[in-house]
N, C-alpha and C positions, 0 to 999 in steps of 0.2 A: 214498510213501515215510515204514518206521512206523521208529522210532526207540524203542530200549532203551536204560538204564543199566547194566551190571553192576555192581554196586559191592562193592571187596573192603577191607576198612580202610582205610588210610592211599592206600591208591590200588594199579592194579596193574605196576606199575615195585615190583619186590624190595623197594628202598632207598627206597622214598618215605617208610618209618615214621621216615626218619633227615634230612628236610625240614624246619626246625623248623615249616615253616608247615601242616604236613599236621598230616591231624581225624589224633588217636589212634586211630579203630573201636574204641569202645570203649561210647558211648554215645546214647541213645537220642538224643538232642538234636541229636548228628550228621547221626545215618541220618536223621532227620525233615528238618531243611534238604535237604539231599541231593536226598529225595524231592518239598519243596517248590518246590526249582530245576527238575525231572523235572517235575510239576503244570506250572506255573509258562508254560514254554517248551514245549508241550503233550505230548511224550515217550508212548509206549501204553506205555509200560509200563518202571518199575526190577523187577532182577534179579537175587534173591541167591542164591548155588551153596553148595553144600558140602561136607563133607568129614568124615572119619569115622571115619579118628583121628586122634593124635596126631603124629604120623610120624615119631619125632626117633629115626634113623638114621644120621644125623653129629650128635652135640656141637656143636661150635661152628657148624654150620650151622644149627641149630635155634635158638638163642642172637644167633644172629647175624637172623633171618629170622622179620616179621611172618607172613609166607605162611606154616610149615611147617604152624602150630595150626588154622586154619581162613580160610573165604575172609573174615569177617564180622566173628568174633567171639563171632553166636551161635548158636542154629536156628533157619536159616532161615521154615519156615514162618511160629515165636513172634515174628518180625522181621514181616516181611509182615500180619501182623492186628495189630500193634500200630500200624503209619506209614501200614494204609487206615485208620487212625478216625481219624490225623492227617488224612485229609485226603481229596480229593472226585470224585475224578475219575482219576486217576493209579490205571493197575492192573498187580498187585504178581504174580512167578513167584517158585517157590522149590523148590527139590529135596530133589528119596526116592527114594530106592535101592528100587527092588521086590525086592533080594535079602531087606534090613537092617528093610525096613520087611512092619509083619502087612499082609494088601490091604484088611479089611475098617476095620484101624484107619487106612490111607493116606486108604480111602476117607469114612472117617468127617471125619477134623481137613483136609480140602479141602471138602467139603461145608459144612461148621460154617465158615472163614472166608469163601469163598463168597457166604453168608447172609451172616452179619456185616460184610464188606464192598460188599453190594449189586453182587456182580457183578463182581466183580475180580483175581477172583484164576486165575493160575495151575499149570500140575506139571511143572517139567523131572524126564523121566522119566529114571533111570540106573539105570546094573546094576551099576554098583558092583566093578570088576574089584583093588582093592586086599587083602593076601590080608592087610596088618596089623589092616584095622576088620574083618573076617574072625573074628578071634582074640577082637576087643573085641561082639562077639554070639556064643560061645559053638560055635562056628565052624574049622576048622582052616582049611583051606583055600575057594576060595569055588568054583562051578561053570568050568569050562571053560566059552568064549568062547561059542561057540557057539549052547551049550549053555543061555549066560543071558542070551541073546538067545528060541529058542524059549520059553525057561519068562516072561522079561521082558512076549512077546506073548498067555499065557494070563492076567499076567497085568495087563495095560494092559483087555483085555477081560472079566475078574473085572469090574474098578474101575467101568467103569464102567458096566455092569450093575449091578453095586451104587448109581448112584450114580439111575441105573434104575424103583428099587425102587418109585417112589412115582408113580404117575401124576400128576399136576402136581392133577389138580381133585382127588384123595385126600379131603384135608382136602374135611371140606360145612359144619362147625361150623350141623349145623341143629339148632338155641337149642326149636324148638318142640316136638316129636321125641328131642332130650338124643341127636344126634346127632354123634358129634365125624369119625369118619372111615368109610370104605367101604373095607373088608377088601377090598372083589371089584379095587378099585380100584393095587391092592399088584397086584408083577409080578415080585419074583424071587423066583424057586422051587430057588433053593439049587444051588449049582456041586460041580460034587467030574472035576476036569480028574486030568492028566497028573500035574502040579505043584502041582497047591492046591485044595484045601476047603474053602469054609464053607455054611452052614447058612444066612445071609440072612432078614427084606429088611435091609436096612440104616435102624433107628431114624430119621436124620434126613430132613424132606420130598428133592423134588429138587429140586437148585444151584439161583440161580435162571439160573445160564447152562444147568443144561440139563447142557450136561457143564465144569467148568475149558478154559480154554482147554491143551492139549498139546503140548508144547514138547520138542523130545528131538533130540541132538546126537554121536547114535553118529555115526561117519566110516569103517568096516567096512563093507563087506558088507552083513551082520545087520542092522549100526545101522541101516543107510541106507534099508531094510527094511521096520525096527520102524520109522522116519517118512512112509517114501512111503504106511506101512497104518495111519498110527494120529496119527499127528503133525500141528496147526494149526500149528502154527508150528520153526522146527532154524533152530536157533545154531551155528553152522559153522567156522572158520577158514579163509583164503585171502591171501594178501602179492601176490598173481599175479591180474591180470583176466584169464587167457585159464583158466589153473585154475575161479577159480569160475562163470564160465558154464561149466565143464566140469559142475562138479558141478552150478553150475544146470538146464544140461541129461538129467544122467542122474535128480535129484530128479526134477522137473518127470513125467520117462517113468516114472519105478517107479510117481506116482501113479498117472499114464494107467491105466499093468497093473493095480492095483489096483479100478482105479474112480472112485478119485475125477476131481475137476474138478483138474486143476495148477495152475491159480492157486488156491484154497481153500487149499493150502502155503505158508506163506508165508518165504523164506527167508533168513535176518540172520545176516553174517559178524560177525564182532568187527574191529571198526575204537581203533585209542589216534591219537586226535590232540591234537597239542599245539598251540598258539596262540601267536603272541605278531607282534607289531604292523610286524615285518619277518622274516623268513624268519631272519635271521643270529641276534635274538633269537628266536625258534620250535627254534634245535639249541646256542644258551648255555641253553634250558630243561631240552632232553632233557643235557645235557654236562654239566648241574649233579644232574642227577638218577644220571647211570649212572659219575660218580666215588663216586659215594657205594658201587655194587657191589663188594663183595667176594669171589674170587674161590674160595673155596670156597661161597662162599654160590649162586653163579654152577653150578657143575658140580652139587651137587647139586639145583641144580631143576630145572636139563635134567634130573637122577637122575631124580627124580621123576616126572617124564613120560613120560619112554621107560625104566624100571627099568631091561628087558630085552635092552639094548643096551650095557652095559656102559662109559659115558661115564667113569667115575670112573678106568679103569683107559690112557683111552687120554691118547698123552702132550699139553699144553695150546700150545704153539707146532709141532705137526706138525699135518701138515696135513689138513682130515677124512676119513678113511681109509675106504674104499667097506664097509658092512656090507650083508651079506646078513639075517642074521637083526630083521628091521623083522614083531615078534608080531604078532598080529590084537589086543592090548588097546586099541590108538589109532593100528591103521596107519595111517588118510591123515593124520592129524594126519604122526605120527614123518615118516613120508614126502614130504613136503612137506616138514621145518623140514629134513630129511637134505640131498634130493635143490638143497633152496637155497645150502645149506651146500657143496655138492661144484660145486653152479655156479658160488659167486661165489667158490670156491676158500678158502675161513676154515680157519681153524687153530682146535680144537678149542676154546683160549682165548678166539679172537674168538662163536664159534657158543653160548655157553656165558653171555658176556654180551650179548651180540646178543637170547638168548631170556629172562633174567632181567630186560628193560627191556620187553620184551614180548609176554611167554609166547606165540610161536610168531603170533602174530592184524600184522595190522597195522595198519604207523605210516605217520600222515602230520603228518609236521612244516613248518608255515609258519602262510601270513600267511590270514584268512579266509577272503575270496577263494581260497585257492590250494587250503584244504580245502574248501572247500565243487566246487569246479574239481574234484579228486580224486574226492569220491562221485557225483558227478548223471552221471560219465566208470563211474563201478565203476558204479553203479542202472543203467544201459542194457544191461539182458544176466545182470548179472551179479548180478542178485538183487533183491532187494525190501524191503530195504532196511537197518538196522544195525543189532548190540549194539553201544552205546562205553563202551566201557575205558580210562578218562582212568587214564594213569600216578600224576596224583595228585590225591587229594580234598584239599579242596574249591577251590582256582589252579585248574586247568588244567580239571579241567571242566563250572564255574559260565562258564570265561569260553568254555566251545567253548556252551554254553549260552545265551551270551548276545551269541555274534560269529556265531558259526557260523549257528544254527539261525534266525535271518532271517536271514540273504538262500537260508537254500534255503527259509524260505515268500514270497521275496519273487520266487526265480526260481518259482512254482507248484509247487514239487517235497516242499513239508513241509507238514500241518495248521500255520491262524490260528487255530484253535478246534476243541474236541473235538467230535463229529458225534454221542455218544451219552454213556451212563453209563458200561456195560460192556464188562472189556478186549474183548471179542466184537465189540460196535459200534466200537471203537478201530482193530480190525483187516482189519474187514470183513466177520469171519466170518459165520456162521447158527449159531443156536440151535441143536443134536441134537436131530430129530424124538423120541419112542419111535414105536418095529418093534412 
């Protein structure tokens, strides 16, 4: 079983920041403590996501939610680079956009981070659908959904080519002859594509991992194809095991269709565990967090997740309506949430409050044994591990690391020691060969 922790300010619950014991999420010392907890528990990785706009669409919601501005209150690659210097084994994944980052610059940034961390870095590939982000980068609009993924495919291939600019033995350091570099070992000879043009080569040697680990979370058809073609790890959502199994089987089949070994595509759904000494105590912890949710903030959080559905216009205490206009931007995750609400006969108020607490991911509330049982069941045929999304930092997260992880280890489901030193080592992934 693979385990990652997804960091987010005070926690993934929209009202976590109101809890008196929650982290503020604005200091390196706090994130360093989260990384040390993960490394002590032998987690594979720590994940920092990103947003590229403040999203001040609703003044009240913006003033009352720490989630509106950033997932970690820092630019993620900067954050994980700092954390890698404070740890020795833990892997790190940062989000960067193919739409708003130049390919050459992104290749340099992640190559540098991989070198400085000793090979412990991964790139979470996003295409960015947010029109407010476009305005921040001098664009009036983003590309249409399918075209963004066509461009992203070229972008990822280009970045990987840039990482391969130098053969591993290109730097010869021949002291006797005064030759530092063998130019015949430079392999990148320029790229001119439908969307991108780069002269190259990269001015940084090949990263320790060959390529930093590639992560993707797209759930639409083009997003799944991009992940199946290029990704090493897929972050996803799934609240019902049958849905998770269907997604798992589909992604493995797509990987096989692209000529890849399906075992080398690692599927990690999000999970939000809340631990208590009894099930009742765990439920009380969730209730305490939920009591801090303001309905305007909850609705705005849901709107940010599915901006084209018009959730602000629906009556709060009426059942969730049948909506056909599920756009492609996050089509599958939107559909999962909407179908769940329809199946459970939720009102819009109930759906908004549920999403504000879980962000659309699987929530498991109970004793350490109950949570370990649920994870073990999900793991059998439904995933390769989990992206753990604690509702509050540090307490709920620390309880999971200290009480649930040892049970997974005792059951032989999770490592007791790191097997290697790089993120690829942790994930059981081979270093890409130069072709």
